[in-house]
Structures are given as C-alpha cells and as structure tokens.
N, C-alpha and C positions, 0 to 999 in steps of 0.2 A: 409418290404419290400417285393414284388413277385418275385417268380423262374420263369423266362421266356426262355421256350426252354430248353437249356443243361447249363443255366449260373448258377455259382454257386452263391449263396446269403447269407449272411450273418445272423445268428442267432439272431431273436430280442430278447432274453433272454440274452446271455451271449457274443453274439457279435461274438462269431466265427464263420468261413467260412465253410459251408456244400456244397457240391455235392447234386442236384435236390432228387437224391436216398437217404440221407439219410434226408434232409428236412422233418417235417409238417406241415401243416398247420394248427392252431389252431383257431376256432374263440372265439372273448371273448364276454363277456355279452352286450358290447358297438357295438357289430357289427362286431368291427376290427380284420383283417384277421392276425396272427401272423404267421412269419416262426421259426421253433424252430430244434434245432439237437435232437437226439436221447436224450440225457442225458436231455438235457430242454423240452421235453414233456411233462414228470409227472408234473411237476413244474406250466405249463401253464392251463394243464387239472384242478391241484390244486387252481390256480390260480381263474379258471371259476367259481370250486365248492364254494370258501370260499370267492370270494370278495375283495380279495388281491392284491399287485401291482406285473407284472411280471417283474422282473429284478433280471435276475439269473447274473450280470457283480459280477465279486469277484473284493476286493483289501485286501491288508494287513495293519494288525493294526500295527502302530510304538511302541505300547505298549506291547502287547504279540508276537507278528510276525504271530498272528494266520490271516489264510484265514476268511474271510467276506465277505456277499453280502453287495454290495456296499451301499446298500438303509440302512444297521445295524450303517455304520460306523459313526462315527461325529468330522468334522473338529475342534478342541480349539485351543487357541492360550495362552500360559504360559504365568508369570508374564515378564521373559526375552525376549519375543517376538516369543519364538518358537513353531511353529506352530507344532501340529501332527494333525495328525488322527486316532482316539482311537473306540472300543467297546464298549460297554455299561459299561463290565465289570470294564474296564482298565477308561473309562473315571470317573467311581464311585470314583475310587481307587487313582485318578492323588491325588500327595499331596498337602497340604494346608500349606504354611509355617506360616498364620498367625495363623492356630490352629483354623478357624472357620468353624463346622462341616459341617453348615448349607449354606457353601458359600457366606452370605451376608455380606457388612460393617456392623463396628457399629452401622451406621447414619440408619441403612437400604434401603441404595440406588440403594442398588441393587449387582449383584454376583462382587468379587474380587476376595481374595485369588489366587490361582497358576495356575487358570487358567479363559478365559471365553470363553463361548462359541460361536462360530462364528455363530452359528443361536439357536432359542429354539423351543422345541415342547409341546404342550399343552399332548402329551401322554408321559404315564411310559413305556421308552426302554425296548424291552423286553428282556430279560435275555435270554440265553444258556441252562435255566435249563429245560426246562419243553416242550421247543416244536421243534418240527419234522422240519430239516432241509431238509426236501423234499416237505411236506405240507402243512407245516407251521402252523399245528394244535397243539394246546394243548395236552400233553398226562399227565397222570396220575400217569402210571407206567415208571418203568427205560427204557430207548433207546437204542438202541442195539448201539454199537460202531461200523461203517462201513466202511472200508477200499476200496476203490474203483480199480478198475485194473487202472487207469492213475495216484493211490499214492492218491489220495483225502482222507479224512479220515471224516468223516457225521455222526452226532447221530439222529438216523431216529426211526418209532414207528415200530411200528411190522407188520403192512399192508406197507410200502414202503420199507423196511428190504425184506420183500418176493417179492414185486415187482421187487425191483431191484435185486435181484438173482433170480428172471426167466430171464430176460432182459439180464443175464450171465454179468454183469457190474462189479460183486460184486469178490472183492479178497480175505478179509478174514472179518470175522464178529468176535468180540472179544468178550468172555461169560459176560454176566450181570456179575455186584456185585452181587445184588440179588439170583441168580445160585450160584455163585461161595458160598456164605454162605452158601446157601441149602447143596452145596455138603462137607462141611467140617464141615456142622452143629455148626455153632458159630451163635452170636446173630450178629445183626449192631452194638451194641456199643461194640463188643469182640475186648480185647486190642490186640497188638501187639503180648504181647505175649502166649494170649490165641490161636490165628488165628495161631502162632508156634506151639504149642503143640495140639495142634488139625492137626493140616495136621502131621504132625510125626505119631499121632495114624493113621488115617485115612491113611497115604501114603505106612505103614508096612501092614495092612492090604489088599491093593488093588494091592502091591507087583509083579508082574509076578510068583515068584519064590514062589511063596505062592499057598497053593491049593484054601484060600479065593479070593485069587486075578485076574488079566489080563492086558493088555497090556493097555488096552480098559479106565481100572477104573483106573490105573494108568496115564496113560494122562491125566484123566478127573480132580483126584485129585492134580496133579500138576498143571495144567491149572490154577485150582482154587484156587490155593495159589498163584499164580503169577500175576493172576488180580487183586486180595485183596493187594497184595505186590503194585502196583502200586497204588492202593490209598491214600498211606503213604504221 
C-alpha cells in the first residue's frame, strides 16, 4: 500500500496504521515496495537480505498463550473437534491418547492420535531456541531477552539487540544465563544448591559494607542469581 499525500497507511508487516512521517518504503527482492512502520523496518530489510517472508502480524498460541508471528503458528484439530492455534513447541507437545509417538495409526494409514494438522509442511518448523526473532537468522550464541517499550519480549541476537537499543525502543535487556554463570563462577550443569552456595559467597564479597565490595558489584551478583533462578 503506497502512502499518498498526508494519508495514513497500513504497515504491510504488522498491519498497524502509521502516518507518512513514521512510515518507510522498502523495496523487496521481487521489486515490490512495502510500507513499514519503524518497528517492522528492520524485519523488512532482514527479509531482503535473507530472502525470508516479510509478515510481522502476530497471534496468540492457544497452548502457551505466547505471542508469535502468525506465519509460525499452525492450526490443529483435536479428536474431540476442538480447533487450536499452536506454536511449534506446543504442537509437538500436544497429547496423544493412543500413545503413538509418531502420530500415525497402527495400519500406517495416516495421522490419528489427539490432533490432526489442518495443513502439512515439507519443512521442519523452526523452534524458538536458535533463531533471532528480528532478523530470523540462526545464532550459535545465547540470545538476549529484550523487553521493548511497548511491553513485548523478544529473543534477539547481539546485533539486533544493539540496533534496537540505538533506536531507543528497548526498556530492558535481561542478563544472559552464560553471563550469570560467569559472574557466580558456576558451570552450566551446576545444581540449585551449588548456585545458592556460589551466590552466598559472591554476595558477601560484593556487599557495599565490605571493603572489597560496591553497590554495582552487589547488584551484578544479585541480578546473576535472580537470572539463574528464572531458569529453574
């Protein structure tokens, strides 16, 4: 949709109506020009680079109630006729009362179990564990958990996190678990008890009342412990 004069236009990524001053036009590889709001512009440019689909419309998963790109969700119908919209993780965890892990009937005639997909895909659905939610590229390192000023929580790569911070749309960036373990000096497989013991040792040293401590060090240790507790 093109912007004409002072008319407002719908962002072709998320569907939000934006003013001409807020909108940006991005030319896609096929030559189409798409109108983007400030939030969707990076997604459009990432789609140009990677050749992925540009559709940032979001919907709610009926399983975990998380917000996902509409293109990542799949409609399924349970045996009792209930229709659900599920993210890839919830789709994989849907109960199978017949106990058939492979989702096929005993005669090999097709999918039965507790759910029947309303459409099929030849590709394995992406999980939310290794792909940046903004540029959609796979990342080997742990992603940042970013909370935006409009209340959305996204898992972003380091480049997209830095870009979001530069654009002033970040309210908070949570400490990564790898950094939290480094602060407390524990391994990735450390038990809850080992993490607590490490926290008590470190927080005593970091306390502002001690000569070896400071308020910033105390806050860092406390934040690291709280971050690892969230992983329980």
